[in-house]
C-alpha positions in Angstrom: 0.1 0.0 -0.1 1.6 3.6 -1.0 1.6 6.3 1.5 -1.1 7.9 -0.5 -3.3 5.1 -0.1 -2.7 4.9 3.5 -3.5 8.8 3.8 -6.4 8.3 2.1 -7.6 5.6 4.6 -6.9 7.6 7.5 -8.8 10.7 5.9 -11.8 8.5 5.6 -12.1 8.3 9.2 -11.0 12.1 10.0 -13.7 14.5 10.0 -10.9 16.9 10.9 -6.9 16.1 10.6 -4.6 18.5 12.4 -2.3 18.5 10.6 -2.4 16.4 7.5 1.1 17.3 6.2 2.6 16.2 9.6 0.5 12.9 9.3 2.1 12.4 5.8 5.5 12.8 7.3 4.8 10.2 10.0 3.6 7.6 7.3 6.8 8.5 5.3 9.0 8.1 8.3 8.8 4.3 8.2 8.5 3.8 12.2 5.5 1.9 13.7 2.9 4.3 14.6 0.5 3.8 17.2 -2.9 6.0 17.5 -5.3 5.7 20.5 -8.6 6.4 21.8 -10.1 6.5 25.1 -13.4 5.4 26.4 -14.9 5.7 29.8 -16.9 2.5 30.6 -20.5 3.5 31.6 -23.5 1.5 30.7 -24.7 -0.5 27.5 -22.4 0.5 24.6 -24.4 2.1 21.5 -24.0 1.5 17.9 -21.6 4.7 17.6 -19.1 2.9 20.1 -19.6 -0.4 18.6 -20.2 -0.7 14.8 -18.8 2.7 14.0 -15.6 2.3 16.1 -15.0 -0.9 14.6 -15.2 0.4 11.1 -12.9 3.6 11.8 -10.2 1.4 13.7 -10.2 -1.3 10.9 -9.4 1.6 8.6 -6.7 2.7 10.8 -4.9 -0.5 11.1 -5.4 -1.4 7.5 -3.2 1.8 7.2 -0.7 -0.2 8.9 -1.0 1.6 12.4 -1.3 -0.1 15.4 -4.2 0.8 17.7 -4.2 1.2 21.6 -7.8 1.4 23.1 -7.5 3.1 26.4 -9.9 1.8 28.8 -10.1 4.8 30.9 -11.4 3.4 34.1 -10.0 5.8 36.5 -11.2 8.5 34.3 -14.7 7.4 34.4 -14.4 7.2 38.4 -13.2 10.9 38.4 -16.0 11.9 36.2 -18.7 10.0 38.3 -19.8 7.5 36.0 -21.8 4.9 37.5 -21.5 6.6 40.6 -17.7 6.5 40.6 -17.8 2.6 41.6 -14.7 1.6 40.2 -15.6 -2.4 40.4 -18.7 -1.5 38.3 -16.8 0.6 35.7 -14.0 -2.1 35.5 -17.0 -4.8 34.7 -18.3 -2.6 32.2 -15.0 -2.2 30.6 -14.7 -6.0 30.1 -18.3 -5.9 28.7 -17.3 -3.3 26.1 -14.2 -5.5 24.8 -16.5 -8.4 24.4 -18.6 -6.2 22.3 -15.8 -5.1 20.1 -14.8 -8.9 19.8 -18.4 -9.6 18.2 -18.6 -6.4 16.0 -16.2 -7.0 13.4 -13.4 -5.2 14.8 -10.0 -6.5 13.6 -8.1 -7.0 16.9 -5.1 -8.3 15.5 -3.6 -5.1 15.7 -5.4 -3.5 18.6 -4.2 -3.5 22.2 -6.5 -2.8 25.2 -4.7 -0.8 27.9 -6.3 0.0 31.1 -5.7 3.2 33.1 -5.8 1.1 36.5 -2.6 -0.5 35.4 -1.0 2.8 34.2 -1.7 4.7 37.7 0.5 2.0 39.2 3.6 3.8 37.6 5.0 6.8 39.3 6.1 8.5 36.2 2.7 8.7 35.0 1.7 10.8 38.1 5.0 12.7 37.7 3.9 13.6 34.0 0.3 14.6 35.2 1.8 17.0 37.5 4.1 18.5 34.9 1.4 18.9 32.6 -0.7 20.5 35.5 2.1 23.3 36.0 2.6 23.9 32.5 -0.9 25.9 32.2 -3.1 28.3 34.2 -6.1 26.7 35.8 -8.3 28.7 33.1 -6.9 26.7 30.4 -8.1 23.5 32.0 -11.5 24.7 32.9 -12.0 25.5 29.4 -11.4 21.8 28.4 -14.5 20.6 30.4 -16.1 19.5 27.0 -13.6 16.3 27.0 -16.0 14.8 29.4 -18.8 15.0 26.9 -20.9 17.9 28.5 -20.4 21.6 29.5 -20.3 22.2 33.1 -20.8 25.5 34.8 -17.6 26.6 36.9 -19.5 25.8 40.2 -20.3 22.0 39.1 -16.4 21.4 38.2 -14.7 19.6 40.9 -11.1 19.2 41.4 -11.2 15.6 39.9 -12.4 17.1 36.5 -9.0 19.2 36.4 -7.0 16.2 37.3 -8.7 14.7 34.4 -7.6 16.9 31.8 -4.0 16.5 32.9 -4.3 12.7 33.0 -6.0 12.7 29.4 -3.1 14.6 28.0 -0.6 12.3 29.9 -2.3 9.3 28.5 -1.3 10.3 24.9 2.4 10.5 25.7 2.6 7.4 28.2 0.8 5.3 25.4 3.4 6.4 22.8 0.4 7.7 20.6 1.9 9.8 17.7 -2.0 9.9 16.4 -5.0 10.8 18.7 -7.9 9.2 17.2 -10.9 10.7 19.2 -14.2 12.1 18.4 -14.7 15.8 17.8 -15.9 16.8 21.2 -12.5 16.0 22.3 -10.7 18.5 20.3 -9.7 21.0 23.0 -7.8 18.6 24.8 -6.0 17.3 21.9 -4.9 20.8 21.1 -3.6 21.2 24.6 -1.6 18.2 24.1 -0.2 19.5 20.7 0.9 22.6 22.8 2.3 20.8 25.8 3.8 18.1 24.2 7.3 20.0 22.8 7.2 22.0 25.9 7.7 18.7 28.0 10.1 16.9 25.5 7.5 15.0 23.7 5.9 15.5 20.3 3.2 17.1 18.9 0.6 14.4 18.1 -1.4 14.6 14.8 -5.1 14.8 15.7 -7.5 12.7 13.5 -10.9 13.5 14.9 -13.9 11.2 13.8 -17.4 12.4 13.3 -19.8 11.9 16.4 -23.1 10.2 15.3 -26.0 12.1 16.1 -28.7 11.0 18.2 -31.9 9.8 16.8 -34.2 12.2 18.4 -34.4 15.7 17.5 -31.9 18.1 19.2 -32.4 21.6 20.2 -29.5 22.5 17.5 -31.7 21.3 14.6 -33.5 24.6 15.0 -30.2 26.4 14.3 -30.3 28.5 17.8 -27.2 28.4 20.0 -28.0 27.8 23.6 -25.1 29.5 25.0 -24.9 33.2 24.2 -21.2 33.3 25.1 -20.5 30.8 22.0 -22.2 32.7 19.5 -19.6 34.4 17.0 -19.0 38.1 17.2 -20.9 40.5 15.1 -19.3 43.1 12.9 -20.0 45.6 15.9 -17.2 43.9 17.7 -14.6 45.8 15.4 -16.2 49.3 15.9 -13.5 52.0 16.3 -10.9 49.9 14.4 -11.5 51.3 10.8 -9.5 49.7 7.9 -6.3 48.1 8.5 -4.3 51.0 7.2 -5.6 53.1 9.6 -4.9 51.0 12.6 -2.0 51.8 15.1 0.3 48.7 15.7 -1.8 48.1 19.1 -5.0 48.4 17.6 -4.1 46.0 14.7 -2.6 43.6 17.2 -6.3 43.7 19.3 -8.1 43.3 16.0 -6.3 40.1 15.2 -6.9 38.8 18.8 -10.7 39.7 18.1 -10.4 37.7 14.9 -8.8 34.7 16.8 -11.2 34.9 19.3 -14.1 34.7 16.8 -12.3 31.8 15.2 -12.2 30.0 18.4 -16.1 30.8 19.3 -17.0 29.3 15.8 -14.9 26.1 16.9 -16.6 26.3 20.5 -19.9 26.3 18.9 -19.3 23.7 16.6 -18.0 21.6 19.7 -21.2 22.6 21.5 -23.8 21.6 18.7 -21.8 18.1 18.5 -22.2 17.5 22.1 -25.7 18.3 22.2 -26.6 16.3 19.2 -24.7 13.0 20.0 -26.3 10.3 21.3 -27.1 9.7 25.2 -27.2 6.6 27.2 -29.4 8.3 29.6 -31.9 8.8 27.0 -32.2 5.2 25.6 -34.3 6.2 22.6 -31.4 8.4 21.0 -29.6 5.4 20.2 -29.4 2.1 18.9 -27.6 -0.4 21.7 -25.4 -3.2 20.4 -27.7 -6.0 21.9 -31.0 -4.4 20.9 -33.6 -6.6 19.8 -35.3 -6.4 16.4 -38.6 -4.8 18.3 -36.1 -2.0 19.8 -34.6 -1.3 16.6 -37.8 -0.8 15.0 -39.4 1.5 17.8 -36.5 3.6 18.1 -35.8 4.1 13.9 -39.5 4.5 13.4 -39.6 7.3 16.2 -36.4 9.0 15.0 -36.2 12.3 13.6 -36.1 12.3 9.7 -37.9 15.1 8.2 -38.8 14.5 4.5 -36.5 16.1 1.8 -34.0 17.6 4.7 -30.8 16.3 4.8 -28.8 18.4 7.4 -28.8 17.4 10.8 -31.0 14.2 9.7 -30.1 11.0 12.0 -31.2 8.5 9.9 -29.2 9.5 6.6 -26.4 9.7 9.3 -26.9 6.1 10.0 -26.9 5.2 6.4 -23.9 7.3 5.5 -21.6 6.0 8.6 -23.0 2.8 9.1 -25.0 1.0 6.5 -23.1 2.1 3.3 -19.8 1.5 5.2 -21.1 -2.2 6.1 -21.7 -3.4 2.7 -19.2 -6.1 2.6 -20.1 -7.4 6.0 -23.8 -7.3 5.0 -22.7 -9.2 2.0 -24.3 -6.8 -0.5 -23.1 -4.5 -3.5 -26.0 -1.9 -2.9 -28.8 -1.1 -0.9 -32.3 -1.7 -2.3 -35.3 0.3 -0.8 -38.7 -0.6 -1.3 -41.1 1.8 -2.4 -45.0 1.3 -3.2 -45.2 0.9 -7.2 -47.4 3.9 -7.4 -44.2 6.0 -6.3 -41.8 4.3 -8.7 -41.4 0.9 -6.9 -38.0 -0.5 -5.5 -34.9 1.8 -5.8 -31.2 0.6 -6.2 -28.9 3.0 -4.2 -25.2 2.4 -5.2 -23.9 4.9 -2.5 -24.6 7.3 0.0 -24.5 10.5 -2.3 -27.2 8.8 -4.6 -29.5 8.4 -1.4 -29.0 11.8 -0.3 -29.8 13.3 -3.9 -33.1 11.3 -4.2 -34.0 11.9 -0.5 -33.5 15.9 -1.1 -35.3 15.6 -4.3 -38.4 14.0 -2.3 -38.2 10.6 -4.6 -37.7 8.5 -1.4 -39.8 9.1 1.6 -38.6 8.7 5.2 -40.7 5.8 5.8 -39.0 4.0 2.9 -35.6 4.4 4.4 -36.3 3.8 7.8 -37.9 0.4 7.0 -34.6 -0.7 5.1 -32.5 0.9 8.0 -34.4 -1.3 10.3 -33.8 -4.6 8.6 -30.2 -3.9 7.9 -29.3 -2.8 11.5 -31.0 -5.9 12.8 -28.5 -8.1 10.5 -25.6 -6.2 11.6 -26.3 -6.7 15.3 -27.3 -10.4 15.1 -23.6 -11.5 15.6 -23.4 -9.5 18.8 -26.6 -10.5 20.3 -25.6 -14.3 19.5 -22.2 -13.6 21.2 -24.1 -12.5 24.3 -26.6 -15.2 24.2 -24.7 -18.2 23.6 -21.5 -17.6 25.6 -21.5 -17.4 29.7 -18.9 -15.0 30.4 -20.3 -12.1 28.0 -23.9 -13.0 29.1 -23.0 -12.4 32.8 -21.0 -9.3 32.2 -24.1 -7.9 30.1 -26.5 -8.8 32.9 -24.4 -6.9 35.4 -23.9 -3.8 33.2 -27.8 -3.9 32.6 -28.3 -3.7 36.5 -26.1 -0.8 36.9 -27.9 2.8 37.1 -26.5 5.0 34.3 -25.1 8.5 35.5 -24.4 11.2 32.9 
């Protein structure tokens, strides 16, 4: 496989890559590269963490990169997942691994590493401390989105700040030249790129994957931002500065700072919308879980937000784009055939997601048509996972235990 072919595989995973030229240099270096993603074990695993994660990791490993899956059990405890009960969190982590075994993830180039093992290493805590000393408290507070939600200052605890330092330390202790996390982790990854060279480490390449949106309509679908502080500045922010030629050196610098601040606000707004739209384990109908029955899938998909002719922020179309069309080989299909009533043209053959999007936008395919096919194909994808947990005692016991745990956001 050529460098360009490897790069293109990784680009299929990354909704954003910082920076692509740095990634290409890493691939050209010939060294064995490691990428990582971390996950907090909490509750049942949904389809984005299961099937989509397997699809993305298989592309990364096919590109010749070894993948380290970071079981962030101590981080989950710091974030009060499952009430901060470490034993429950560990049980859930073992359950996650069993799901991936059954979901089509190629485990030959995947290693599972546990935070509970890493914390026994004093060098880890030395690095955590040095990271904590590298920036003012305000900078770590701004990374609160890394925990998958935005918190007011009063709601943040000391553990949340330690969590930020731990997450940066994880990258370097795992030897990960590439971080392969969701878009909601962007801030912590940028912090790692800043801190790494200061502490004698590297500047990790950030490959951020798309966050699959929840099935239910979100507030961001209205286009209204919840947090006014995250709105981009209006033109009135530049009143009194005039044109660039009339600015004093100081005011020109201030203008650049304001433009930088505006770009940061746009980035923050994008992250906020990503967090608001993504699946939530505490809202079961917002996601398909990996052991859901056919009846569960049917209920959730039929209930899902899917406005006719609207392709933006449409969760059913996202399922087609990021799951179903990516799983054609696994489903043993060359294309997807959607059944329509004869009076509306009869069955339609979809050879690509772009084909589906165009027909849906033109209202040649109705939401009920694509929902019906999605139910059928999602059920087929999850059958091996359900069988794994039904027919094997160890994973069956893990699933029963995880189902008994109360989910905390």
